[in-house]
C-alpha distance (Angstrom), angle and dihedral (degrees) to the residues before:
residue distance angle dihedral
M1 . . .
K2 3.72 . .
I3 3.76 118.3 .
N4 3.87 112.7 -156.4
H5 3.76 95.4 -163.1
Q6 3.76 140.0 -17.6
V7 3.83 120.5 -131.2
V8 3.74 129.0 -173.7
V9 3.78 107.7 -145.5
F10 3.91 123.9 -150.4
D11 3.76 123.7 -161.6
A12 3.85 114.1 -137.0
A13 3.81 138.6 161.9
D14 3.82 88.8 -147.0
L15 3.78 108.6 52.1
H16 3.69 96.0 178.0
T17 3.77 96.8 54.0
E18 3.84 92.5 45.3
S19 3.72 99.0 44.3
R20 3.80 92.3 44.2
F21 3.61 90.7 50.9
W22 3.85 95.4 53.8
A23 3.78 92.2 41.9
G24 3.85 85.9 55.5
V25 3.87 93.0 49.1
L26 3.77 92.5 48.3
D27 3.76 100.7 34.9
G28 3.74 90.0 -118.7
T29 3.86 137.5 130.2
V30 3.81 130.3 -115.8
E31 3.87 123.5 -118.0
A32 3.84 103.0 -162.2
E33 3.80 130.0 -154.6
E34 3.70 126.1 170.5
D35 3.76 97.9 -92.1
W36 3.82 101.2 10.1
H37 3.83 136.6 53.7
T38 3.75 124.0 -168.4
V39 3.84 120.8 -156.6
L40 3.86 107.8 -144.2
V41 3.84 120.9 -160.5
E42 3.76 112.4 -166.2
G43 3.85 88.1 -15.2
A44 3.81 94.3 -53.2
P45 3.68 125.1 110.5
R46 3.77 113.7 -110.5
I47 3.82 109.3 158.0
G48 3.76 132.6 22.0
V49 3.68 125.1 -157.1
Q50 3.79 116.2 -158.1
L51 3.91 122.5 -161.4
A52 3.79 109.8 -111.3
P53 3.79 107.7 169.3
D54 3.80 93.6 -173.3
H55 3.87 95.6 42.5
I56 3.75 113.0 150.3
R57 3.72 115.6 -144.6
P58 3.70 109.7 -117.5
Q59 3.90 115.0 -115.8
W60 3.72 114.4 -135.6
P61 3.01 132.3 -121.2
E62 3.76 92.7 -3.8
G63 3.81 134.4 20.6
Q64 3.80 121.2 40.8
P65 3.73 108.4 36.1
Q66 3.79 114.9 -102.2
Q67 3.89 109.3 -98.4
V68 3.77 98.8 -167.3
H69 3.76 143.5 -34.7
L70 3.79 141.8 -162.4
D71 3.85 130.1 -139.5
L72 3.75 110.5 -150.5
V73 3.77 112.3 -166.4
V74 3.91 110.2 -147.8
E75 3.79 132.6 -175.3
E76 3.67 95.4 -137.8
I77 3.81 123.9 24.7
E78 3.75 104.2 -157.6
P79 3.71 96.8 57.6
A80 3.78 90.6 46.0
H81 3.78 91.3 48.0
E82 3.74 93.1 52.4
R83 3.71 92.1 46.7
V84 3.75 98.4 52.8
M85 3.88 90.9 42.9
D86 3.84 89.5 51.8
L87 3.79 88.0 51.7
G88 3.78 92.8 53.0
A89 3.84 107.3 -87.9
A90 3.84 122.6 145.4
L91 3.70 120.1 -143.3
L92 3.90 109.9 -124.6
Q93 3.74 99.8 174.9
P94 3.77 133.7 10.9
E95 3.83 120.2 -138.4
A96 3.75 113.6 -77.5
E97 3.76 123.3 -114.5
N98 3.73 108.3 -117.4
D99 3.82 141.5 114.8
S100 3.71 96.6 -95.8
P101 3.87 113.0 127.3
N102 3.90 86.2 -140.1
A103 3.87 124.8 66.2
F104 3.81 137.2 -179.6
R105 3.79 140.7 -175.3
V106 3.84 121.3 -150.7
Y107 3.82 118.7 -133.5
A108 3.80 135.9 173.9
D109 3.78 124.0 -132.4
P110 3.77 118.9 -134.6
A111 3.71 93.9 -84.4
G112 3.77 90.9 50.3
H113 3.89 100.5 -101.9
P114 3.77 111.6 144.6
F115 3.79 121.6 -125.1
C116 3.90 131.6 171.8
L117 3.73 128.5 -134.9
C118 3.88 104.2 -151.6
W119 3.84 132.0 -169.6
A120 3.67 144.9 161.8
R121 3.79 115.5 -99.7
E122 3.74 119.8 -127.4
R123 3.79 112.6 -109.9
């Protein structure tokens, strides 16, 4: 089986806000149709946003079951944090204080889908 491309699809009641958010995070562009937006990065589809007028925002960590989440590995957390916050993310959980060499923060996109910014801690 040959897969031409893989796309993660988010449901959202507000296609414009959701697709603009992910295009901003990924330095992409939005190709918009009436009930579907595609986020393109360097011309390739990376994320789809499907119109779901009755979309219920996931509650994290409890409540509505988590539907999907992305782990985005970044080189520097603070510029990445500022960027996603400026684009409309909400911080759900700061990084845990532990001895692990890897760290992450949990955020929600404008439609409430959780995602993580992950990075390697300096030793």
